[in-house]
C-alpha positions as CSV (number, residue, x, y, z in Angstrom):
1,X,9.8,31.5,43.1
2,X,13.0,33.0,44.5
3,X,15.8,31.3,46.4
4,X,14.6,28.3,48.1
5,X,14.7,26.9,51.6
6,X,16.8,23.7,51.9
7,X,19.4,22.2,54.2
8,X,21.2,18.9,54.2
9,X,19.5,16.1,56.2
10,X,20.6,16.2,59.8
11,X,21.7,19.8,59.7
12,X,20.0,21.8,62.4
13,X,18.3,25.0,61.5
14,X,20.2,28.1,62.3
15,X,18.9,30.6,64.7
16,X,17.5,33.6,63.1
17,X,18.9,37.0,63.8
18,X,15.2,38.1,63.6
19,X,14.1,35.7,66.3
20,X,12.6,33.2,64.0
21,X,13.7,29.7,63.1
22,X,15.1,29.8,59.6
23,X,17.2,27.2,57.8
24,X,20.2,27.7,55.6
25,X,19.7,27.2,51.9
26,X,22.0,25.6,49.4
27,X,23.6,29.0,49.0
28,X,24.2,29.2,52.8
29,X,21.7,32.0,53.2
30,X,19.7,32.1,56.4
31,X,16.0,31.7,55.6
32,X,12.9,32.4,57.6
33,X,10.4,29.5,57.4
34,X,7.5,31.9,57.7
35,X,8.5,33.6,54.5
36,X,9.0,30.3,52.6
37,X,5.7,29.0,53.9
38,X,3.7,32.1,52.9
39,X,5.2,32.0,49.4
40,X,4.0,28.4,48.9
41,X,0.5,29.5,50.2
42,X,0.5,32.4,47.8
43,X,1.4,30.0,44.9
44,X,-1.6,27.9,45.9
45,X,-3.9,31.0,45.8
46,X,-2.6,31.9,42.3
47,X,-3.2,28.4,41.0
48,X,-6.7,28.3,42.5
49,X,-7.6,31.7,41.2
50,X,-6.4,30.9,37.6
51,X,-8.2,27.6,37.7
52,X,-11.4,29.3,38.8
53,X,-11.1,31.7,35.9
54,X,-11.5,29.0,33.3
55,X,-14.9,28.9,31.7
56,X,-15.2,26.2,29.0
57,X,-18.4,25.9,27.1
58,X,-20.0,25.5,23.7
59,X,-21.3,28.6,22.0
60,X,-23.4,28.9,18.9
61,X,-20.2,29.2,16.8
62,X,-18.3,26.5,18.5
63,X,-16.0,26.0,21.6
64,X,-15.6,29.0,23.9
65,X,-12.7,29.5,26.3
66,X,-13.3,32.5,28.5
67,X,-12.4,34.2,31.8
68,X,-15.5,33.2,33.9
69,X,-14.7,35.8,36.6
70,X,-14.1,38.8,34.3
71,X,-16.6,41.6,34.6
72,X,-18.4,40.1,37.7
73,X,-19.4,42.9,40.0
74,X,-18.9,40.7,43.1
75,X,-15.3,39.9,42.2
76,X,-14.1,43.4,43.1
77,X,-14.3,43.0,46.9
78,X,-13.0,39.5,46.6
79,X,-10.0,40.6,44.7
80,X,-8.8,42.5,47.8
81,X,-8.2,39.1,49.4
82,X,-7.0,37.1,46.5
83,X,-4.7,39.7,44.8
84,X,-1.6,38.5,46.5
85,X,1.1,39.7,44.0
86,X,2.3,42.5,46.3
87,X,3.0,40.0,49.1
88,X,4.7,37.8,46.5
89,X,7.2,40.7,45.7
90,X,7.6,41.4,49.4
91,X,8.6,37.8,50.0
92,X,10.9,37.9,46.9
93,X,12.5,41.1,48.3
94,X,13.1,39.4,51.6
95,X,14.9,36.5,50.0
96,X,16.8,38.6,47.5
97,X,18.1,40.9,50.2
98,X,19.6,38.0,52.1
99,X,20.9,36.2,49.0
100,X,22.7,39.2,47.6
101,X,24.2,40.3,51.0
102,X,25.5,36.7,51.5
103,X,27.1,36.6,48.1
104,X,28.5,40.1,48.5
105,X,30.1,39.1,51.8
106,X,31.8,36.2,50.0
107,X,33.3,38.7,47.5
108,X,30.8,38.2,44.6
109,X,30.1,41.1,42.4
110,X,26.7,42.5,41.4
111,X,27.1,41.0,37.9
112,X,27.7,37.6,39.4
113,X,24.5,37.9,41.5
114,X,22.4,39.0,38.5
115,X,23.8,36.2,36.3
116,X,22.9,33.7,38.9
117,X,19.3,35.1,39.0
118,X,19.0,35.1,35.3
119,X,20.0,31.5,35.0
120,X,17.6,30.4,37.7
121,X,14.7,32.2,36.2
122,X,15.3,31.8,32.4
123,X,16.0,28.0,32.3
124,X,12.5,27.0,33.2
125,X,11.0,29.7,30.9
126,X,12.9,28.3,27.9
127,X,11.5,24.9,28.5
128,X,7.9,26.1,28.8
129,X,8.1,28.4,25.7
130,X,9.6,25.6,23.5
131,X,7.0,22.9,24.6
132,X,3.9,25.3,24.5
133,X,4.8,26.9,21.1
134,X,5.4,23.4,19.6
135,X,2.1,22.1,21.0
136,X,0.2,25.0,19.6
137,X,1.7,24.5,16.2
138,X,0.6,20.8,16.3
139,X,-2.9,21.8,17.3
140,X,-3.2,24.2,14.4
141,X,-1.9,21.6,12.0
142,X,-4.4,19.1,13.4
143,X,-7.2,21.4,12.3
144,X,-8.3,23.3,15.4
145,X,-9.7,26.8,14.7
146,X,-7.1,29.5,14.6
147,X,-9.0,31.8,17.1
148,X,-9.3,28.9,19.6
149,X,-5.5,28.2,19.4
150,X,-4.8,31.9,19.6
151,X,-7.0,32.1,22.8
152,X,-5.2,29.1,24.3
153,X,-1.8,30.8,23.6
154,X,-3.1,34.1,25.2
155,X,-4.2,32.3,28.3
156,X,-0.9,30.4,28.6
157,X,1.0,33.7,28.2
158,X,-0.9,35.8,30.7
159,X,1.1,34.8,33.9
160,X,4.4,35.5,32.1
161,X,4.2,39.3,33.0
162,X,5.4,38.2,36.5
163,X,8.5,36.6,35.1
164,X,9.4,39.6,33.0
165,X,8.9,42.1,35.9
166,X,10.6,39.8,38.4
167,X,13.7,39.5,36.1
168,X,13.9,43.3,35.9
169,X,13.5,43.8,39.7
170,X,15.9,41.0,40.5
171,X,18.5,42.6,38.3
172,X,18.3,45.8,40.2
173,X,18.5,44.1,43.6
174,X,22.2,45.1,44.2
175,X,21.4,48.7,43.4
176,X,18.3,48.8,45.5
177,X,19.9,47.1,48.5
178,X,22.6,49.7,48.4
179,X,19.9,52.4,48.3
180,X,18.2,50.8,51.2
181,X,21.4,50.7,53.3
182,X,22.2,54.3,52.6
183,X,18.6,55.7,52.9
184,X,16.1,53.3,54.4
185,X,13.2,55.8,54.5
186,X,14.1,58.2,51.7
187,X,14.3,55.4,49.0
188,X,10.7,54.2,49.3
189,X,9.5,57.7,49.6
190,X,11.2,58.7,46.4
191,X,9.8,55.6,44.7
192,X,6.3,56.4,46.0
193,X,6.5,59.9,44.7
194,X,7.5,58.5,41.3
195,X,4.6,56.0,41.3
196,X,2.1,58.7,42.2
197,X,3.5,61.1,39.5
198,X,3.1,58.4,36.9
199,X,-0.5,57.8,38.0
200,X,-1.4,61.5,38.0
201,X,0.1,62.0,34.5
202,X,-1.7,58.9,33.1
203,X,-5.0,59.9,34.6
204,X,-4.8,63.5,33.6
205,X,-3.7,62.8,30.0
206,X,-5.6,59.6,29.4
207,X,-2.5,58.1,27.9
208,X,-2.4,54.6,29.4
209,X,1.0,53.8,27.9
210,X,2.5,56.2,30.5
211,X,1.4,53.8,33.1
212,X,3.8,51.2,31.8
213,X,6.6,53.0,33.8
214,X,4.9,51.7,36.9
215,X,5.6,48.1,35.8
216,X,9.1,48.8,37.2
217,X,8.4,51.5,39.8
218,X,5.5,49.8,41.6
219,X,7.2,46.5,42.0
220,X,10.5,48.0,42.9
221,X,8.8,49.8,45.7
222,X,7.0,46.7,46.8
223,X,10.2,44.7,46.7
224,X,11.7,47.5,48.9
225,X,9.2,46.7,51.5
226,X,10.6,43.2,51.5
227,X,14.0,44.7,52.4
228,X,12.5,46.3,55.4
229,X,11.0,42.9,56.4
230,X,14.4,41.3,55.9
231,X,16.5,43.8,57.9
232,X,14.4,43.3,61.1
233,X,13.1,46.8,61.0
234,X,9.5,45.7,61.4
235,X,10.3,43.6,64.5
236,X,10.3,46.8,66.5
237,X,6.7,47.5,65.8
238,X,4.2,46.3,68.4
239,X,1.1,44.4,67.3
240,X,-1.1,47.5,67.9
241,X,1.0,49.6,65.5
242,X,0.9,46.8,62.9
243,X,-2.9,46.4,63.2
244,X,-3.2,50.2,62.9
245,X,-1.0,50.3,59.8
246,X,-3.1,47.5,58.1
247,X,-6.4,49.2,58.9
248,X,-5.1,52.6,57.8
249,X,-3.8,51.2,54.5
250,X,-7.1,49.4,53.8
251,X,-8.9,52.7,54.5
252,X,-6.7,54.5,52.1
253,X,-7.3,51.8,49.5
254,X,-11.1,52.2,50.0
255,X,-10.8,56.0,49.3
256,X,-8.6,55.4,46.3
257,X,-11.0,52.9,44.7
258,X,-14.5,53.5,46.0
259,X,-14.3,57.2,46.0
260,X,-11.2,57.7,43.9
261,X,-10.2,57.2,40.3
262,X,-9.1,53.5,40.5
263,X,-11.1,50.3,40.0
264,X,-12.2,48.4,43.0
265,X,-11.1,45.2,41.3
266,X,-7.4,44.8,42.2
267,X,-6.7,42.8,39.1
268,X,-7.8,45.6,36.9
269,X,-5.3,47.7,38.8
270,X,-2.5,45.4,37.4
271,X,-2.9,46.7,33.9
272,X,-1.1,49.1,34.3
273,X,0.1,48.9,37.9
274,X,-0.8,51.8,40.1
275,X,-0.4,53.1,43.6
276,X,-3.3,50.9,44.9
277,X,-1.1,47.9,44.7
278,X,1.5,49.6,46.9
279,X,-1.1,50.5,49.5
280,X,-2.4,46.9,49.4
281,X,1.1,45.7,49.8
282,X,1.6,47.8,53.0
283,X,-1.5,46.2,54.5
284,X,-0.4,42.7,53.5
285,X,3.0,43.3,54.9
286,X,1.6,44.5,58.3
287,X,-0.7,41.5,58.5
288,X,2.0,39.1,57.5
289,X,4.3,40.5,60.2
290,X,1.6,39.9,62.7
291,X,1.2,36.3,61.5
292,X,4.9,35.3,61.3
293,X,5.2,33.9,64.8
294,X,2.2,31.6,64.3
295,X,3.3,30.5,60.8
296,X,6.8,29.6,62.2
297,X,5.2,27.7,65.1
298,X,3.0,25.8,62.6
299,X,5.9,24.9,60.4
300,X,7.8,23.5,63.5
301,X,4.8,21.8,64.9
302,X,3.9,20.1,61.6
303,X,7.5,19.4,60.7
304,X,6.7,21.1,57.3
305,X,10.1,22.5,56.5
306,X,10.9,19.6,54.2
307,X,7.8,19.7,52.1
308,X,8.1,23.5,51.9
309,X,11.6,23.2,50.7
310,X,10.6,20.6,48.1
311,X,7.9,22.8,46.7
312,X,10.0,26.0,47.0
313,X,12.8,24.6,44.8
314,X,10.2,24.0,42.1
315,X,8.0,27.1,42.6
316,X,8.8,28.9,39.4
317,X,8.2,25.6,37.5
318,X,4.8,25.4,39.1
319,X,4.0,29.0,38.3
320,X,5.1,28.7,34.6
321,X,3.5,25.3,34.0
322,X,0.1,25.5,35.8
323,X,-1.6,27.6,33.1
324,X,-0.5,25.3,30.2
325,X,-1.8,22.3,32.2
326,X,-5.1,24.0,32.8
327,X,-5.4,25.0,29.2
328,X,-4.7,21.4,28.2
329,X,-7.3,20.1,30.6
330,X,-9.8,22.6,29.1
331,X,-9.0,21.2,25.7
332,X,-9.6,17.7,27.0
333,X,-12.9,18.8,28.4
334,X,-13.9,20.0,25.0
335,X,-12.8,16.8,23.3
336,X,-14.7,14.7,25.9
337,X,-17.8,16.8,25.2
338,X,-17.5,16.3,21.4
339,X,-16.7,12.6,21.7
340,X,-18.7,11.3,24.6
341,X,-21.2,14.1,25.2
342,X,-19.9,14.9,28.7
343,X,-21.6,18.0,30.0
344,X,-20.0,21.5,29.8
345,X,-22.1,23.6,32.3
346,X,-22.4,27.3,31.6
347,X,-19.8,29.3,33.5
348,X,-21.1,30.6,36.9
349,X,-24.2,28.3,36.7
350,X,-25.1,26.2,39.7
351,X,-23.8,23.1,37.9
352,X,-20.6,24.9,37.1
353,X,-19.9,25.8,40.7
354,X,-20.8,22.2,41.7
355,X,-18.0,20.9,39.5
356,X,-15.3,23.4,40.6
357,X,-14.0,21.1,43.4
358,X,-13.4,18.3,40.9
359,X,-11.9,20.7,38.4
360,X,-9.4,22.1,41.0
361,X,-8.5,18.6,42.1
362,X,-7.9,17.5,38.5
363,X,-5.8,20.5,37.8
364,X,-3.6,20.0,40.9
365,X,-3.2,16.3,40.1
366,X,-2.2,17.1,36.5
367,X,0.3,19.8,37.5
368,X,2.3,17.4,39.8
369,X,3.8,15.1,37.2
370,X,4.5,17.9,34.8
371,X,6.4,19.8,37.6
372,X,8.4,16.6,38.4
373,X,9.5,16.3,34.8
374,X,10.4,19.9,34.1
375,X,11.7,21.0,37.6
376,X,15.2,19.9,36.5
377,X,15.4,23.1,34.4
378,X,14.8,25.3,37.4
379,X,17.2,23.5,39.7
380,X,19.8,23.2,37.0
381,X,23.4,22.2,37.7
382,X,25.5,23.6,40.5
383,X,28.2,25.8,38.8
384,X,31.8,25.4,39.8
385,X,33.3,28.8,40.2
386,X,31.6,32.2,39.5
387,X,29.8,33.2,36.4
388,X,31.8,36.3,35.8
389,X,30.6,39.0,33.4
390,X,31.1,42.7,32.8
391,X,28.4,45.2,33.8
392,X,27.7,45.9,30.2
393,X,27.3,42.2,29.4
394,X,25.0,41.7,32.4
395,X,22.8,44.6,31.3
396,X,22.6,43.1,27.8
397,X,21.6,39.7,29.3
398,X,19.0,41.2,31.5
399,X,17.5,43.2,28.6
400,X,17.5,40.1,26.4
401,X,15.6,38.1,29.1
402,X,13.0,40.7,29.7
403,X,12.6,41.3,25.9
404,X,12.1,37.6,25.4
405,X,9.2,37.6,27.8
406,X,7.8,40.8,26.5
407,X,7.8,39.4,22.9
408,X,5.5,36.6,24.0
409,X,3.2,39.0,25.9
410,X,2.8,41.3,23.0
411,X,2.9,38.9,20.1
412,X,1.8,35.6,21.5
413,X,3.0,32.1,21.0
414,X,2.9,32.2,17.2
415,X,5.9,30.4,15.6
416,X,7.9,33.5,14.7
417,X,7.5,35.4,18.0
418,X,8.2,32.1,19.9
419,X,11.4,31.7,18.0
420,X,12.4,35.3,18.6
421,X,11.6,34.8,22.3
422,X,13.6,31.6,22.6
423,X,16.6,33.2,20.9
424,X,16.5,36.2,23.4
425,X,16.1,33.9,26.4
426,X,18.9,31.6,25.2
427,X,21.1,34.6,24.8
428,X,20.3,35.7,28.3
429,X,20.9,32.1,29.6
430,X,24.2,31.5,27.9
431,X,25.4,35.1,28.4
432,X,26.3,37.6,25.7
433,X,29.9,37.6,26.8
434,X,30.1,33.8,26.0
435,X,28.2,34.2,22.8
436,X,30.5,37.0,21.6
437,X,33.6,35.1,22.6
438,X,32.3,32.0,20.6
439,X,31.6,34.2,17.6
440,X,35.0,35.7,17.7
441,X,36.6,32.2,17.9
442,X,34.4,31.1,15.0
443,X,35.4,34.1,12.9
444,X,39.0,33.8,13.9
């Protein structure tokens, strides 16, 4: 869901300055195939987990669409394995580090980098918001219960938190890379102290809203771990040290959750984010560094660079569209039950588990054509020249993009919030500088 791995046919992969076998992307940035491969694997985990959360059944008052895994005591330990968002941000930090340094070496400004990231991330979001909001209006006009439509909109909007946070952290990449270059160790230490301070204040006061500060601080710190992966600093660690780091981090995580104040369920620790996600990220980073040579070897042996590139160029589209597709399939399941009497097994029953392979396969098959149709918005058109903008205009564009996503997360996909979100996302995509210039020409 960041810059993608791709190279023209017949062009050999460049040798990595970290000893791997990366390829050059369309931006000319050297890429490590292990990072691109793990990002696709993480995307598969996200899809599988979200698909498994769908519980579709008929209650005494009508159709029920619920999170089948929510509140299950056994899911807490499982979440330590399937909570992969820290590693997602680490991989994003790796790619962003190389992308920004490559652009900077060619004379690009920080504003030009941020504008390029906003365009890449906002375009597919505009498409999904427009289609989903229109679809929900049609469903409501068709007579579906208001609460069911609202639940569908809530489920569709849940994964959007990642887009909002990723927009914010991406916009701060030039600043954070400079901090990394000047103070490699002090920067994460300061961020960690800030994360812990927010957690202490939140837990001691009971005011959860304070924890929202960690929506930025936690993921900036995890992104910073990706910078350490990108600059080759981890290559100096021997396997024994990496294993020790992973074990120690998991031990700290056990103390913080089993004996400490945080939930064992790592998905509960997302809202709001807290220091446990950072600790989990350290463990994931150490384990990934251990696995990188094997992942690279598998990519080379399987000649998988091409498929990885193809999926990577459409990763954000997959992420944004997989939940609407799953919600649509859930609706079709309800319709088939009402029309043909097809069974809807109770969530977590034996019959329900037996049907999960078919559900996962149907979801994956349905996502593919949707992604092929809408990936054009993510890939976009190659711009000629640079998208220049002032620092102030870039800040406005970033705030507009994040605010557009936040509007949907807070208010849902009702018509008015959706229109507000679309207006903010369109402003971010076009650019406040261009909008202001157009307004001046119109007035003049």
